[in-house]
N, C-alpha and C positions, 0 to 999 in steps of 0.2 A: 321135631326140633329141640332141643332142651334149654334149659331157661340160661344155662352159660351161653349157647351158642347166640341166643337172641340179645344180651347184653353185650357178645364181641360185636355183631350186625349192628345196633344201634350206636354203640361206641365208634368202630366206622365209619356208619351215614356222619358222627357227629363229627370228627378227623376231617371228612373231606368238606363240611360245608366252612371249619375253620381255614381247610386249605384257600379257598375258594375265596372269603373271605381276605387271606392272606393277600392272594394274586390281585384283587381290586384295589386293594391296599397300595399293593406296589404298583398299579399300572397309575394309579392316582397321582399317588406320588410325582412316578416317572413324568407324569404329563404335567405336574407343578412347574417340574425343572424345566424340563422343554418348553413353557410356557415365559419362565423368566427368562432363560437365555434368550428367548426371540426379542420380549422387550426389552432388554439391555441392548440386542444388536438394533434393533427400533431405532431406539433413543439414542445412540451410538452416530448412526447414521444422519439421524436429523443436526447431531451436532456437527458434525462434517459436514454437511450439506448447508447450515449456517455461517460455518467459517467459509466453508469456498467463498459463500455469497458475498459474504463480508470481503476477504479480500479481492474477489474478482472487481463487482462492482460498488462497492461504499467505500474502505480505504486499508491502508496496509502499512506496517511497522515498514521503515526506512532507516537505513545506515550510514550516517553520513562517513565518506570516504575520499581524504584529503582536505588542502586547505583554501580551497577556491570559493567557500562564503566565508571566511572568517572577516569580522569577528563575530557576524553576527550567529554563522552555526560553528564547530570545532570539529574537529574529526574524531568520531565516535558516539559523536551525537545523535542519539534513537529519536527517529521522529515519528509520526504518524501523520500520515499523506491524506487529504481528505479524496476522493474519488470520485467522489460523485457532484460533487460542486458543481464542475463547468460544464455538465448538461444540463442545467437550469440557468448557467449563466457564463457571463464573456472572463476570461482574467484580465482582472485589471492592474494598473501601473504598478509597479510596487512589489505585486505579489511571488511568491517564492514558488516555483513550478519542476514536476518532477516530469521528464521526458528520457525518452529513448536515442542515442546516438544512429546515425546511419545503419551502422553494422548487425543485417539483420540478426546474429546470434550472440550478439554481445549482451550479457548477463548484468553489465554496468550502465548505472543511467547518470544521466543529469540532472545535477538541480543548482539554480540559478533565480536572478530574481529578474520581473517585466519590467523595462525599460521603455520600449518603444512600442505601440498600438498598430494594430491595423489601418492602414490609408495614410499613416504618418512617414515622416522622412525623419530620419536619424544620422547623427553627423557627430564626429567628436575634432576637437580644434586641437592644436599643435601644445597648446595648454593644458590639456587635458575635461576641459569644459566637454560636458554633454549637451549636445542641440536637438530640442526636437522642433522641427516645421520653423526651424531657424530664431530659436529660442530658447536659451540658458532653460537647461532643466534642473529645478532646485529640488534637491535631493540629503540626504547627510549619512547612504549606507556606503558606501564607497571607502574601503579602508584604507586609502591612499589617492594621491591624485595619480591620474594614467599617466605613467611614461609614455613620450611621443614616440617610442618603438611597440609601444601596444594599441597602439589607434589599429594597424592592423586595415581592414575592408572599409570601417566606418572613418578613413580620413577623407573620404568622399562617400557624399551625399546617396544615403541608402532606404528608397521608397518601398515601405512595407504593402503587400496585398493586403487583400481582402482579409484573410484569415492568416494572418503572419505576424510573428511578433518578435522583437528584438529582447534578447535578454543578454544579463552579464552578470558574472560573480560579484559578489562586493570585494573581496579581494583581487581590485581591478589590474591588478601588476603580477599578477599569478592565476590565470584562469581561462579555461578554452570555453568559449560562448559566441554569440554569432558574431562578434568583432573577426572572427574566422571562418575562411570558406569553409571546413569540416564541421561546421555547426551550422552557421547563415543561418537563415531566418528561421525560424520554428512557425510550423505551420498549429492551429490550434489540436488539430485530428491526432495531433501524435503527440498532444500534453498528457500526462495518463493523472495529474492532480495536483492540487496545492496542498502543500505542509504549513498543518494548522499548530500541531500540539510539539512539544519538545518531552519528553517521559526520562531521558538519563543523556545527562549525569541528574540526577537529583536535588542536584544545587541549581539548576539553571529549570528544574520543570517550571511550565507552562505554555504559555500560546506563544507563537513566535511572529514578531513583526518585520 
């Protein structure tokens, strides 16, 4: 073999080494990209799961549709509903609660204020006075005095069961609530959560009473 042949052979071997090194580098780079994509996918999945758990079990954003809770809440208000609070405690009088209608396929929920508690008897007089166990309820949430033609089933005493609540909208003469048979007494198991915070409009930003 001539010297030139040896140089060609050596050169060829050197090129083979370079080619193998290049292949290793390409594989390493590809593995790095795949690893980054995998980590990104895990990160996005974690965000999705946390968001899902927050919405399902902790709280969710709710948009008010209608005027039944005026003047406390207005149409278009964006609220945060605490969905975990009633897992550890019972609804209290004057809490603003969210619950679904009886229609299983409905995507619209009611938002009303708790007036009567389990075991209590609720009645509304012809003058619009709300009575709890025969005593006038002291409250100032109602937008106006209840008209006689908006008393409905509450014209007669309504005794609530052990896990039932009587709810009303603050706009007393323009609210579909427990005074109507279509809503009736609301069981605790149906209550999704408590409206606790308004974050839009910004002019009304803050906690809800």
